[in-house]
C-alpha positions as CSV (number, residue, x, y, z in Angstrom):
1,M,55.1,56.0,42.6
2,T,56.7,52.6,42.6
3,Q,56.3,50.1,45.4
4,K,60.0,50.6,46.4
5,R,59.6,54.3,46.7
6,R,56.4,54.0,48.7
7,T,58.2,51.6,51.1
8,L,61.1,54.0,51.4
9,L,58.8,56.9,52.1
10,F,57.0,54.9,54.8
11,F,60.2,54.1,56.6
12,I,61.4,57.7,56.4
13,C,58.0,58.9,57.9
14,L,58.1,56.1,60.6
15,S,61.7,57.0,61.5
16,S,60.8,60.7,61.7
17,F,57.8,59.9,63.9
18,L,59.9,57.7,66.2
19,I,62.4,60.6,66.6
20,V,60.1,63.6,66.7
21,A,57.2,62.2,68.8
22,P,59.3,61.4,71.9
23,T,61.0,64.8,71.5
24,I,57.6,66.5,71.5
25,V,56.5,64.5,74.5
26,L,59.7,65.3,76.4
27,Y,59.5,68.9,75.4
28,S,55.9,69.2,76.6
29,Q,56.9,67.6,79.9
30,G,59.5,70.2,80.5
31,Y,62.6,68.4,79.3
32,R,65.4,70.1,77.3
33,F,68.7,69.2,75.9
34,D,71.6,70.6,77.9
35,L,74.2,71.5,75.3
36,K,76.8,72.1,78.0
37,N,76.5,68.7,79.6
38,R,75.1,66.9,76.5
39,T,72.2,65.4,78.4
40,I,68.5,65.6,78.4
41,T,67.3,67.2,81.6
42,K,64.2,68.4,83.4
43,T,63.9,72.2,83.4
44,G,63.4,74.7,86.1
45,A,61.8,78.2,86.4
46,F,62.4,81.6,87.8
47,Y,59.7,83.7,89.5
48,V,60.2,87.4,90.3
49,K,58.1,90.1,92.0
50,V,59.4,93.6,91.7
51,S,58.5,97.1,92.8
52,P,57.9,99.2,90.7
53,K,56.0,97.3,88.0
54,N,56.7,97.0,84.3
55,C,60.4,96.2,84.7
56,D,62.7,94.5,82.1
57,I,64.1,91.1,83.0
58,L,67.4,90.1,81.4
59,I,68.9,86.6,81.7
60,N,72.6,86.4,80.8
61,N,72.5,89.9,79.4
62,K,69.6,89.0,77.0
63,F,66.1,90.5,77.3
64,K,63.7,87.8,78.4
65,S,60.4,89.4,79.4
66,K,58.7,92.2,81.4
67,T,57.0,92.1,84.8
68,D,53.2,92.6,84.5
69,F,51.5,95.9,85.1
70,L,49.1,94.5,87.8
71,F,51.3,92.7,90.3
72,G,54.9,93.4,89.1
73,S,55.6,89.7,88.7
74,D,56.7,87.2,86.1
75,L,57.3,83.5,85.8
76,I,60.0,82.4,83.3
77,E,59.8,78.7,82.6
78,N,61.8,76.0,80.7
79,L,65.3,77.1,82.0
80,V,68.0,74.4,81.7
81,P,69.5,73.9,85.2
82,A,72.5,76.2,85.5
83,T,73.6,79.5,87.2
84,Y,72.2,82.5,85.4
85,L,72.9,86.2,85.7
86,I,69.5,87.7,86.4
87,E,69.2,91.5,85.9
88,I,66.1,93.6,86.4
89,K,66.0,97.1,85.0
90,K,63.7,100.1,84.6
91,E,64.5,103.5,83.3
92,G,65.1,106.0,86.1
93,Y,65.9,103.3,88.7
94,I,69.0,101.6,90.0
95,P,69.2,98.1,88.4
96,W,69.2,94.9,90.4
97,Q,71.3,91.9,89.5
98,K,72.2,88.5,91.0
99,N,73.7,85.2,89.9
100,L,71.0,82.6,90.8
101,K,71.0,78.9,90.4
102,I,68.1,77.3,88.6
103,K,67.4,73.7,89.6
104,A,65.5,70.9,87.8
105,M,61.8,70.8,88.6
106,M,62.1,73.7,91.0
107,T,61.2,77.4,90.9
108,T,63.9,79.9,92.0
109,E,62.3,82.9,93.5
110,A,63.1,86.6,94.0
111,K,59.9,87.8,95.5
112,N,60.9,91.0,97.3
113,V,62.9,93.0,94.8
114,I,62.9,96.8,95.0
115,L,64.4,99.1,92.5
116,F,65.3,102.4,94.0
117,P,65.2,105.8,92.2
118,Q,68.5,106.8,90.6
119,N,67.9,110.4,91.6
120,L,66.1,110.5,94.9
121,D,64.8,114.1,95.4
122,F,65.1,115.8,98.8
123,Q,63.5,119.0,99.8
124,T,64.6,121.3,102.6
125,K,61.8,121.8,105.1
126,T,63.4,123.8,107.9
127,S,66.8,124.9,109.2
128,G,68.6,125.6,112.5
129,V,67.9,122.0,113.6
130,K,70.3,120.2,116.1
131,K,68.4,116.9,116.7
132,I,65.4,114.9,115.5
133,F,63.1,113.0,117.8
134,P,60.6,110.9,115.9
135,L,57.2,110.3,117.5
136,P,56.0,106.7,117.8
137,S,52.9,107.7,115.7
138,N,55.2,108.5,112.7
139,K,53.0,111.6,112.0
140,K,55.2,114.2,113.7
141,I,58.7,114.7,114.9
142,I,60.1,116.8,117.7
143,L,63.0,119.1,116.6
144,E,65.6,120.7,118.8
145,K,66.5,124.0,117.3
146,R,68.6,127.0,118.2
147,D,68.6,130.8,117.5
148,S,70.1,133.9,119.1
149,Q,67.8,133.4,122.1
150,G,68.9,129.9,122.8
151,W,67.6,126.4,122.1
152,Y,64.0,125.4,121.9
153,L,61.7,122.5,120.9
154,T,59.2,122.5,118.0
155,S,56.7,120.0,116.6
156,F,56.9,119.3,112.9
157,D,53.8,117.8,111.1
158,L,55.2,115.4,108.4
159,K,51.9,115.3,106.5
160,N,51.2,119.1,106.3
161,N,54.8,120.3,106.7
162,L,53.6,122.6,109.6
163,E,55.9,123.5,112.5
164,E,55.0,125.0,115.8
165,V,57.0,125.9,118.9
166,L,56.4,123.7,121.9
167,V,58.7,125.0,124.6
168,L,61.7,127.5,124.9
169,E,64.9,127.1,126.8
170,K,63.9,129.9,129.2
171,D,60.8,127.8,130.2
172,F,63.2,125.2,131.6
173,N,65.8,127.6,132.8
174,K,64.3,130.4,135.0
175,K,67.7,131.2,136.6
176,K,69.4,131.6,133.2
177,L,72.1,129.0,133.9
178,V,74.0,127.3,131.1
179,S,71.8,124.5,129.8
180,S,71.6,121.9,127.1
181,L,69.2,119.2,126.1
182,L,70.5,115.7,127.0
183,D,67.7,113.4,126.1
184,L,64.0,113.2,125.2
185,T,61.8,110.1,126.0
186,L,58.4,109.9,124.3
187,S,55.2,108.2,125.4
188,T,53.8,105.4,123.3
189,D,50.7,107.5,122.4
190,S,53.0,110.4,121.3
191,K,51.2,112.9,123.6
192,K,53.9,113.5,126.2
193,A,57.7,113.5,126.6
194,I,60.1,113.4,129.5
195,V,63.0,115.9,128.8
196,K,66.4,115.5,130.4
197,I,68.4,118.7,130.7
198,A,71.8,119.7,131.9
199,L,71.2,122.8,134.0
200,G,74.4,124.3,135.3
201,E,76.2,121.4,137.0
202,T,73.0,119.4,137.6
203,E,70.7,117.2,135.6
204,K,66.9,118.0,135.7
205,F,63.9,116.1,134.3
206,F,60.7,117.8,133.0
207,L,57.4,116.6,131.6
208,I,56.1,118.4,128.4
209,D,53.1,118.1,126.2
210,T,54.0,117.3,122.6
211,E,50.7,118.5,121.0
212,N,50.5,122.1,122.3
213,K,52.8,124.8,123.5
214,N,53.0,124.5,127.3
215,N,55.0,125.1,130.4
216,P,57.2,122.1,131.4
217,I,56.5,120.4,134.7
218,L,59.7,120.0,136.9
219,L,60.0,116.4,138.3
220,D,62.3,117.3,141.2
221,S,59.9,116.1,143.7
222,L,60.5,112.5,142.5
223,G,64.1,112.8,143.9
224,N,67.1,111.1,142.4
225,F,66.3,108.0,140.3
226,E,68.1,105.6,137.9
227,K,65.3,105.4,135.3
228,I,61.9,106.8,134.5
229,S,59.5,105.8,131.7
230,F,55.9,106.1,130.7
231,Q,53.4,103.3,131.3
232,D,52.1,101.8,128.0
233,N,49.0,103.4,126.5
234,D,48.7,105.9,129.4
235,S,50.9,108.9,129.2
236,S,49.6,110.2,132.5
237,K,51.3,107.4,134.5
238,F,54.9,106.3,134.9
239,F,57.3,103.8,136.3
240,I,60.4,104.9,138.2
241,L,63.4,103.1,139.5
242,K,65.0,104.5,142.7
243,N,67.7,102.8,144.7
244,S,66.8,99.4,143.0
245,I,63.1,99.8,144.0
246,L,60.4,100.0,141.3
247,Y,57.6,102.5,141.9
248,S,54.5,103.5,139.9
249,G,53.3,107.0,139.8
250,N,50.9,109.6,138.3
251,F,52.2,112.8,136.7
252,S,49.2,114.8,137.9
253,T,50.2,114.4,141.5
254,L,53.8,113.1,141.2
255,K,53.0,110.7,144.0
256,T,54.5,107.2,143.8
257,T,53.6,103.7,145.0
258,K,56.2,101.2,145.9
259,L,55.9,98.0,143.8
260,I,59.0,95.7,144.1
261,E,62.5,95.7,145.4
262,K,65.9,94.5,144.1
263,I,65.3,95.6,140.5
264,I,68.2,96.8,138.3
265,D,66.2,97.5,135.1
266,F,62.7,97.3,133.6
267,N,61.0,97.6,130.3
268,S,57.4,97.3,129.0
269,N,55.8,96.0,125.9
270,N,52.1,95.6,125.0
271,N,51.0,96.4,128.5
272,E,53.3,93.8,130.0
273,L,56.1,94.8,132.4
274,Y,59.5,92.9,132.2
275,L,61.9,93.1,135.2
276,L,65.6,92.3,135.6
277,D,66.4,91.8,139.3
278,S,69.7,92.0,141.0
279,A,70.1,88.2,141.1
280,G,69.9,88.1,137.2
281,F,66.4,86.7,136.9
282,I,63.8,87.9,134.5
283,F,60.1,88.5,135.5
284,K,57.0,89.4,133.6
285,T,53.7,90.7,134.8
286,N,50.7,92.8,133.6
287,D,49.5,93.4,137.2
288,L,52.1,94.1,139.9
289,T,49.3,94.1,142.6
290,R,49.1,90.3,142.2
291,L,52.1,88.6,143.8
292,P,54.1,86.5,143.3
293,I,54.8,87.6,139.7
294,Q,55.9,85.2,137.0
295,R,59.6,84.4,136.8
296,L,60.6,83.6,133.3
297,S,64.2,82.5,133.8
298,E,65.4,79.4,135.6
299,T,69.1,80.2,135.3
300,P,70.2,83.7,136.5
301,F,72.2,85.9,134.2
302,T,75.6,86.9,135.8
303,I,75.3,90.6,136.6
304,M,78.6,92.6,136.5
305,S,77.9,96.0,138.1
306,E,80.9,97.6,136.4
307,L,79.6,96.9,132.9
308,P,76.8,99.0,131.1
309,Y,73.5,97.2,130.3
310,E,70.7,97.6,127.8
311,F,67.5,95.7,128.6
312,K,65.0,95.8,125.6
313,I,61.8,94.0,124.6
314,F,60.6,93.7,121.0
315,N,57.3,91.8,120.7
316,Q,58.0,88.7,122.8
317,N,61.8,88.8,122.3
318,I,63.8,89.8,125.4
319,F,67.3,91.2,124.8
320,L,70.1,92.0,127.2
321,K,73.2,93.9,125.9
322,Q,76.1,93.7,128.3
323,E,78.7,96.1,127.1
324,N,79.1,95.0,123.4
325,K,77.7,91.4,123.8
326,L,74.1,90.8,122.8
327,F,72.1,88.1,124.6
328,L,68.6,86.8,123.7
329,F,66.3,85.1,126.2
330,N,65.7,81.5,125.1
331,E,62.2,80.4,126.2
332,K,62.9,76.7,125.8
333,I,65.9,76.5,128.1
334,K,64.7,79.6,130.1
335,E,68.0,81.5,130.1
336,F,69.9,84.1,128.1
337,T,72.1,82.9,125.3
338,E,74.7,85.0,123.6
339,I,73.9,85.6,119.9
340,A,76.5,88.2,118.9
341,K,79.7,90.0,120.0
342,N,80.9,93.5,119.3
343,V,77.4,94.9,118.8
344,N,77.1,98.7,118.5
345,N,73.4,98.8,117.7
346,F,70.5,96.4,116.9
347,I,67.0,96.7,115.6
348,V,64.2,94.2,115.1
349,S,62.3,94.0,111.8
350,Q,58.6,95.1,111.5
351,D,57.5,91.4,111.3
352,N,59.5,90.6,114.4
353,N,61.1,87.6,112.7
354,K,64.7,88.9,112.4
355,L,67.2,91.2,114.0
356,A,69.7,93.4,112.2
357,Y,72.8,94.4,114.2
358,L,76.0,96.2,113.4
359,N,79.5,96.7,114.7
360,D,81.9,99.3,113.3
361,T,82.2,97.8,109.8
362,E,79.7,94.9,109.5
363,I,76.0,94.4,109.2
364,S,74.5,91.1,110.2
365,V,71.1,89.6,110.5
366,Y,69.9,87.1,113.1
367,F,66.7,85.0,112.3
368,F,64.3,84.2,115.1
369,K,62.3,81.9,112.8
370,E,63.5,79.6,110.1
371,K,63.5,81.2,106.6
372,L,64.7,79.0,103.8
373,E,63.6,81.0,100.8
374,Q,66.0,83.6,99.4
375,I,68.6,83.1,102.2
376,E,71.6,80.9,101.9
377,Q,72.1,78.4,104.7
378,S,69.3,79.9,106.8
379,Q,68.3,78.1,110.0
380,L,66.5,78.9,113.1
381,N,68.5,81.2,115.4
382,Q,71.3,81.7,112.9
383,N,73.5,84.8,112.2
384,I,74.1,85.8,108.6
385,L,76.9,88.3,107.9
386,L,75.3,90.5,105.3
387,V,78.1,92.9,104.3
388,R,81.5,94.2,105.5
389,F,83.1,97.6,104.7
390,S,86.4,99.2,105.4
391,E,84.7,102.4,106.7
392,K,82.6,102.8,109.8
393,I,78.9,102.2,109.6
394,N,76.8,104.8,111.5
395,Q,73.0,104.5,111.7
396,I,70.8,101.6,110.5
397,F,67.0,101.2,110.0
398,W,64.6,98.6,108.5
399,L,62.9,100.0,105.4
400,N,60.6,97.0,105.3
401,N,61.0,93.3,106.2
402,D,63.5,92.7,103.4
403,Y,65.6,95.8,103.1
404,L,67.8,98.0,105.4
405,V,68.9,101.6,105.0
406,F,72.1,102.8,106.6
407,T,74.7,105.6,106.5
408,I,78.4,105.1,105.8
409,N,81.1,107.7,104.8
410,N,78.3,110.4,104.5
411,K,76.4,108.2,102.0
412,L,72.8,106.9,102.4
413,K,72.6,103.3,101.2
414,A,69.9,100.6,101.0
415,I,70.7,96.9,101.2
416,E,68.6,93.8,100.7
417,I,68.9,90.8,103.1
418,D,68.8,88.3,100.3
419,N,72.4,87.0,100.6
420,R,72.4,84.7,97.6
421,D,75.4,85.5,95.4
422,Q,75.8,88.9,97.1
423,P,73.3,91.5,98.5
424,N,72.4,94.3,96.2
425,I,73.4,97.7,97.6
426,A,71.9,100.9,96.3
427,D,73.5,104.4,96.8
428,L,70.5,106.7,97.5
429,A,72.1,110.0,98.4
430,E,75.2,111.7,99.9
431,F,75.2,114.4,102.7
432,N,77.7,115.9,105.1
433,N,77.5,114.0,108.4
434,P,73.8,113.0,108.1
435,Q,71.5,111.9,110.9
436,I,68.7,109.8,109.3
437,Y,65.3,108.5,110.1
438,F,62.9,106.4,107.9
439,N,59.3,107.4,108.2
440,K,57.1,104.2,107.9
441,E,53.9,106.2,107.5
442,N,55.0,108.2,104.4
443,K,57.7,105.7,103.3
444,N,60.4,108.4,102.9
445,A,63.6,109.4,104.5
446,L,64.3,112.4,106.9
447,I,67.8,113.7,106.8
448,L,69.4,116.2,109.2
449,T,72.5,117.6,107.7
450,E,74.4,120.9,108.5
451,G,71.4,122.1,110.5
452,N,68.9,121.5,107.7
453,L,66.0,119.1,107.8
454,L,65.5,117.4,104.4
455,I,62.7,115.1,103.4
456,S,62.9,112.7,100.5
457,D,60.3,111.6,97.9
458,Q,58.8,108.3,98.7
459,I,61.5,105.6,98.7
460,L,59.2,102.5,98.8
461,P,56.4,102.0,96.4
């Protein structure tokens, strides 16, 4: 080889090195050439965690990888910053897809993805059912049923699918008047229930045992009252509100003790009693024998006697629903603040960090705590409109902390609260005028339709 050729080869190798070496270094550091923008850019990544496991991940309609069989997760790296169509599939399941933005030097996450079965199986367990009353234990339900002899209550064991009669209509109705079940309130230990019945032209209250067949105890000796409820963790005791006076009592004797006056509503949570007085102030106590009790609010809520109220406590969150307006007690300023209008129903998530509420056609979520991941524009104490329909939404439940289930137009649907791009909605089943309940213990759905109680296979993994 001549000197000239050796020199030429040297400069070719040197030039190749000067071009390739920086490229390799940049590549190893996560830089890529963006063909669309014709620039060198730092890459991003996408992390996903899915139930069930072993799912296919497609990016822009091209197969990319599978989630692992241990954790159901995967990390896809070296993605040029852009918006990608992410799709997750598995045979026999409804696919999940979303347009997600990948940013340089950041990992975009979808950590709570659930794929729902395409053909969710339901089995009929019993018939002749009018209403479902789930027990707080999630192990049994109370059913109102009817036959040629009238209506009656049964206990249905959700684990063993066993049903037993608790009480008959004639046990409440010795005089054989026209009667109907109006309401049933369960104790927190699931052992007792207060039954409200229309008997002729009057309303009567009874105490029943939910564990064994028994004769109901008539509560007439308590007189007329506005509200009665069990005390927390002790189904033998109760609170009762009569003529704006709160009393405590014992079901064994039906004797009451006067506690405090000028109360228009009360509620209990974790052995603490919350009171709303006629002046619009909120009080909290775990011992009404020690006075004065703690007043939480500094500014009174304006009470309008002509409007209906709901006073509810979830964990430490205090809600007041005035007609269709929903208020949350703000501990910092010590007064109620309005968080939503036109509210038909509201439920708090299992982690107590967020609230789902609905009006006739919309589902929204309100965050008690700041959640920036997987939610667009999420801030503390912010409402997110999740979805809007043209038909009326009926019932709604939390499946877990990231998914809701609801009924609309006779369809049972599940929706995620991840509002990036748009929430994924899965059609689970369709029934005629269904009444639904989600059992957290067994992770399945109970459906009452046309008098039949149906129970689904497990919805959540």
